[in-house]
C-alpha positions in Angstrom: 139.5 -13.6 -45.6 142.7 -14.4 -47.5 141.4 -16.6 -50.2 143.7 -16.1 -53.2 142.7 -16.3 -56.9 144.3 -15.1 -60.1 143.4 -12.0 -62.0 141.8 -13.5 -65.1 138.6 -11.4 -64.9 140.2 -8.0 -64.2 139.9 -6.6 -67.7 136.3 -7.7 -68.0 135.4 -6.0 -64.8 137.0 -2.7 -65.9 135.2 -3.0 -69.3 131.9 -3.5 -67.5 132.1 -0.3 -65.6 134.0 2.0 -67.8 131.9 1.0 -70.8 128.7 1.6 -68.8 127.2 -1.7 -69.7 125.8 -2.2 -66.2 122.3 -0.7 -66.1 120.6 1.5 -63.5 118.0 -1.2 -62.9 120.6 -3.6 -61.6 122.0 -4.4 -58.2 125.8 -4.8 -58.9 127.7 -7.2 -56.6 131.5 -7.4 -56.8 132.2 -10.9 -55.6 134.1 -14.2 -55.9 132.8 -16.7 -58.3 130.3 -19.2 -56.9 129.6 -17.1 -53.8 125.9 -17.0 -54.2 123.6 -19.9 -55.3 121.7 -19.4 -58.5 118.4 -20.1 -56.8 119.1 -17.5 -54.2 119.7 -14.8 -56.8 116.6 -15.9 -58.7 114.4 -15.6 -55.6 115.7 -12.2 -54.9 115.1 -11.0 -58.4 111.5 -12.3 -58.4 110.9 -10.7 -55.0 112.4 -7.3 -55.8 111.9 -7.1 -59.5 115.5 -5.9 -59.8 118.2 -7.8 -61.6 121.4 -8.9 -59.9 124.6 -8.5 -61.8 127.6 -10.4 -60.3 131.0 -9.0 -61.3 133.6 -11.6 -60.5 137.1 -11.0 -59.2 139.5 -13.8 -58.4 142.2 -12.0 -56.6 141.8 -9.7 -53.6 144.3 -7.2 -55.0 142.1 -6.8 -58.1 139.0 -6.3 -55.9 140.8 -3.6 -53.8 142.0 -1.8 -56.9 138.5 -1.7 -58.3 137.1 -0.4 -55.0 139.7 2.4 -54.9 139.3 3.4 -58.5 137.7 6.8 -59.1 136.3 5.5 -62.4 134.1 2.8 -60.8 130.8 4.1 -59.4 128.2 1.4 -60.1 129.1 -1.2 -57.5 126.5 -1.5 -54.7 127.7 -4.5 -52.7 131.1 -6.2 -52.3 132.1 -9.5 -50.6 135.1 -8.7 -48.5 137.3 -9.9 -45.7 137.1 -8.2 -42.2 140.5 -6.5 -42.3 139.8 -4.9 -45.7 136.3 -4.0 -44.6 137.6 -2.1 -41.6 140.4 -0.4 -43.6 138.1 0.7 -46.4 135.3 1.6 -44.0 137.5 4.0 -42.1 138.1 5.7 -45.4 134.4 6.2 -46.0 134.1 3.6 -48.8 131.4 1.6 -47.0 128.2 2.5 -45.2 128.5 1.7 -41.4 126.2 -1.2 -40.5 124.6 1.0 -37.8 123.1 3.1 -40.6 121.5 0.1 -42.4 117.8 0.6 -42.8 116.8 -3.1 -42.7 118.5 -5.5 -40.3 115.6 -7.7 -38.9 117.5 -10.9 -39.8 120.8 -9.8 -38.4 119.6 -11.2 -35.0 120.2 -14.7 -36.5 124.0 -14.2 -36.7 126.1 -16.8 -34.9 127.8 -15.3 -31.9 131.1 -16.7 -33.2 130.9 -14.4 -36.3 128.4 -11.7 -35.3 131.1 -9.1 -34.6 133.7 -10.3 -37.0 132.9 -7.9 -39.9 131.7 -4.9 -37.8 131.3 -2.0 -38.0 131.4 -1.6 -41.8 130.0 -4.9 -43.1 127.8 -7.8 -42.2 129.0 -11.4 -41.8 128.0 -13.7 -44.6 130.0 -16.9 -44.8 132.9 -18.6 -43.0 135.3 -21.4 -43.9 138.7 -22.9 -43.7 141.9 -23.4 -45.6 142.4 -27.1 -46.4 142.9 -29.7 -49.1 140.8 -30.7 -52.0 141.5 -34.0 -53.7 140.1 -36.3 -56.4 138.8 -39.5 -54.9 139.4 -41.3 -58.2 143.0 -40.3 -58.4 144.2 -40.1 -54.8 144.6 -43.5 -53.1 144.7 -42.4 -49.4 142.5 -39.6 -47.9 144.9 -36.7 -47.3 144.5 -35.9 -43.6 147.7 -34.1 -43.0 149.6 -31.1 -44.5 152.4 -33.6 -45.0 150.4 -35.0 -47.9 151.1 -31.8 -49.8 154.6 -31.0 -48.4 155.9 -34.5 -48.5 153.8 -36.0 -51.2 153.7 -39.7 -52.2 155.0 -40.7 -55.6 151.5 -40.7 -57.1 150.9 -37.0 -56.3 154.2 -35.7 -57.7 153.4 -33.3 -60.6 149.7 -33.3 -59.7 149.6 -30.7 -56.8 148.0 -27.4 -56.9 149.1 -24.5 -54.7 148.0 -20.8 -54.3 149.9 -17.6 -54.4 149.2 -15.6 -51.2 151.5 -14.1 -48.6 149.8 -16.0 -45.9 148.3 -19.2 -47.4 151.3 -20.2 -49.6 153.4 -20.7 -46.5 150.7 -21.6 -43.9 151.0 -25.4 -44.2 154.8 -25.4 -43.6 154.3 -23.2 -40.5 151.5 -25.3 -39.1 153.5 -28.5 -39.5 156.4 -26.8 -37.6 153.9 -25.8 -34.9 155.0 -22.2 -35.5 152.9 -19.1 -35.8 151.5 -18.7 -39.3 151.9 -14.9 -39.0 155.5 -15.0 -37.7 157.9 -12.2 -38.6 160.9 -14.3 -37.8 163.0 -13.8 -40.9 165.2 -16.8 -40.3 162.1 -19.0 -40.1 160.6 -17.4 -43.2 163.8 -18.1 -45.1 163.8 -21.7 -43.8 160.3 -22.2 -45.1 161.2 -20.6 -48.4 164.0 -23.1 -48.9 161.6 -25.9 -48.1 159.1 -24.6 -50.6 161.8 -24.3 -53.3 162.5 -28.0 -52.8 158.8 -28.7 -53.3 158.5 -26.8 -56.6 159.2 -29.8 -59.0 156.2 -31.6 -57.4 153.8 -28.7 -58.0 151.7 -28.6 -61.1 150.4 -25.0 -60.7 150.2 -22.0 -58.4 146.9 -21.1 -60.1 143.9 -21.2 -57.8 142.3 -24.7 -58.4 138.9 -23.4 -59.7 140.6 -21.1 -62.2 143.0 -23.8 -63.3 140.2 -26.4 -63.8 138.2 -23.9 -65.8 140.9 -22.5 -68.0 143.8 -25.0 -68.7 143.7 -27.9 -71.2 145.8 -30.1 -68.9 143.5 -29.5 -65.9 142.9 -33.3 -65.6 146.4 -33.5 -64.2 145.3 -31.7 -61.1 144.6 -34.3 -58.4 145.1 -32.5 -55.1 145.4 -28.8 -54.1 145.6 -26.3 -51.4 142.1 -24.8 -51.3 139.2 -23.5 -49.3 136.1 -25.0 -48.0 133.4 -24.9 -50.6 135.8 -25.1 -53.5 135.0 -28.8 -53.9 131.5 -27.9 -55.0 132.6 -25.6 -57.8 135.4 -28.1 -58.9 132.7 -30.8 -59.2 130.6 -28.5 -61.3 133.5 -27.6 -63.6 134.5 -31.3 -64.0 130.9 -32.5 -64.2 131.7 -35.1 -61.6 131.4 -35.8 -57.8 135.0 -36.8 -57.4 136.3 -33.7 -55.6 136.3 -33.8 -51.8 137.6 -31.4 -49.1 139.4 -32.1 -45.8 140.8 -30.0 -43.0 144.2 -31.5 -42.0 144.5 -32.9 -38.5 147.3 -30.5 -37.5 144.9 -27.5 -37.8 144.2 -24.7 -40.3 143.2 -21.1 -40.9 139.6 -19.9 -40.6 138.2 -17.1 -42.7 135.1 -14.9 -42.6 133.4 -13.4 -45.7 131.5 -10.2 -45.2 129.0 -8.1 -47.3 129.5 -4.4 -47.4 127.4 -1.6 -49.0 129.3 1.1 -50.8 128.9 4.8 -49.9 128.6 5.9 -53.5 125.9 3.4 -54.3 122.7 5.1 -55.5 120.8 1.9 -54.4 121.9 1.7 -50.8 118.4 0.8 -49.5 118.1 -2.0 -52.1 121.6 -3.3 -51.2 120.7 -3.3 -47.5 117.5 -5.1 -48.3 119.4 -7.8 -50.3 121.8 -8.4 -47.3 118.8 -8.7 -44.9 117.1 -11.0 -47.4 120.1 -13.3 -47.7 120.1 -13.6 -43.9 116.5 -14.9 -43.8 117.2 -18.3 -42.1 115.5 -20.4 -44.8 117.3 -18.4 -47.6 120.7 -18.6 -45.7 120.3 -22.3 -45.2 119.5 -23.1 -48.8 122.1 -20.8 -50.2 124.8 -22.2 -47.9 123.8 -25.8 -48.8 123.9 -25.1 -52.5 127.4 -23.6 -52.5 128.7 -25.8 -49.7 130.1 -23.0 -47.7 129.0 -22.5 -44.0 126.7 -19.6 -43.3 127.4 -17.1 -40.5 123.6 -17.3 -39.8 123.1 -19.6 -36.7 119.4 -20.2 -37.5 120.4 -21.6 -40.9 122.3 -24.6 -39.6 119.2 -26.3 -38.1 117.4 -26.1 -41.4 120.1 -27.8 -43.4 120.1 -31.5 -44.4 121.9 -34.1 -42.3 124.3 -34.7 -45.2 125.4 -31.1 -45.1 125.6 -30.9 -41.3 127.9 -33.9 -41.4 130.1 -32.5 -44.2 133.7 -31.8 -43.0 133.5 -28.3 -44.5 130.6 -27.5 -42.1 131.0 -29.6 -39.0 134.3 -29.3 -37.1 135.1 -31.1 -33.9 136.0 -29.2 -30.7 139.6 -30.3 -31.2 139.6 -28.9 -34.8 138.0 -25.6 -33.7 140.7 -25.2 -31.1 143.3 -25.5 -33.7 141.9 -22.9 -36.1 143.8 -19.7 -36.7 141.9 -16.6 -37.6 143.0 -14.2 -40.4 142.9 -11.3 -38.0 146.6 -10.8 -37.0 148.3 -7.5 -37.9 151.4 -7.9 -40.2 154.2 -5.4 -40.2 154.9 -3.8 -43.6 158.3 -5.4 -43.5 156.7 -8.8 -42.9 154.2 -8.4 -45.8 156.9 -7.3 -48.2 159.2 -10.2 -47.3 156.3 -12.7 -47.7 155.3 -11.1 -51.0 158.8 -11.4 -52.2 159.0 -15.1 -51.1 155.7 -16.1 -52.8 156.4 -14.2 -56.0 159.9 -15.7 -56.2 158.4 -19.2 -55.7 156.0 -18.6 -58.6 158.7 -17.2 -60.9 161.0 -20.2 -60.1 158.1 -22.6 -60.8 157.3 -20.9 -64.1 160.9 -21.1 -65.2 161.1 -24.9 -64.6 
């Protein structure tokens, strides 16, 4: 998955491991914030008698640096995207799924996602790139990427974006009906110029959840480029129910989140048991409903409430499904470097305004 978040927690993570504050009686999970429901973790702890310690990262680069660090040896499980899972797995960082000791509940994986994380991780969640907005501040439901790229007067200065070599530029490519993963440099430069013109309208490039939790002017954020499930955490942070999520009518990106067990973990059997436990249909259903992110477990869907099944983050029409673009394309190094340069330049220009 290519969800992008900032690196606020990076030093805390390093301190946790280097300072040896994580105990041997703990299952340590390196993960995004709000990726597991509190009740799910509580049930596991009661069942196993082992504490779960969630170590949050909010940028994929931070996670990857931690995984490759020789100083870090206490992580047991990591939430990870399929591409990175394969890359790291081929370098013996993860235990191949075929070696897992307990996979009884893996038979419940939805065929759409069953093989998406193999062979080095198990599918966990899936979702989309879309728009979050405040119902009390946005007059018209934003159902198009144009609502971000060509905003109405009321949205100017209240838009949140993300910094990511794919997602930052994705809405502009989708509106052009062009490949989101294009390596056409002329087209990339054209989108760069368009985004430069949008900068005065953007409030922040900080990930919406990070911005709402850390900035004093967070009330100025009314709409943002975001990911399915983010509305749940935004409502928690704002102590409201005003945040909603929508997938634009032109189409979007779809991501898969995986769970992988690390080779150097001394609690591999326990980690495998946790992954199997979280795929128990009843557990998967309740966990998914609590965090408002769809589960990769097909049996879970039938156990969820009608309200959740009708939620736009969960239920996509056939037309929407046909328009979804998977984060599985290979990028050339030149393409990635150019996109990184474009996105970092946009952020720097925005900060200098």
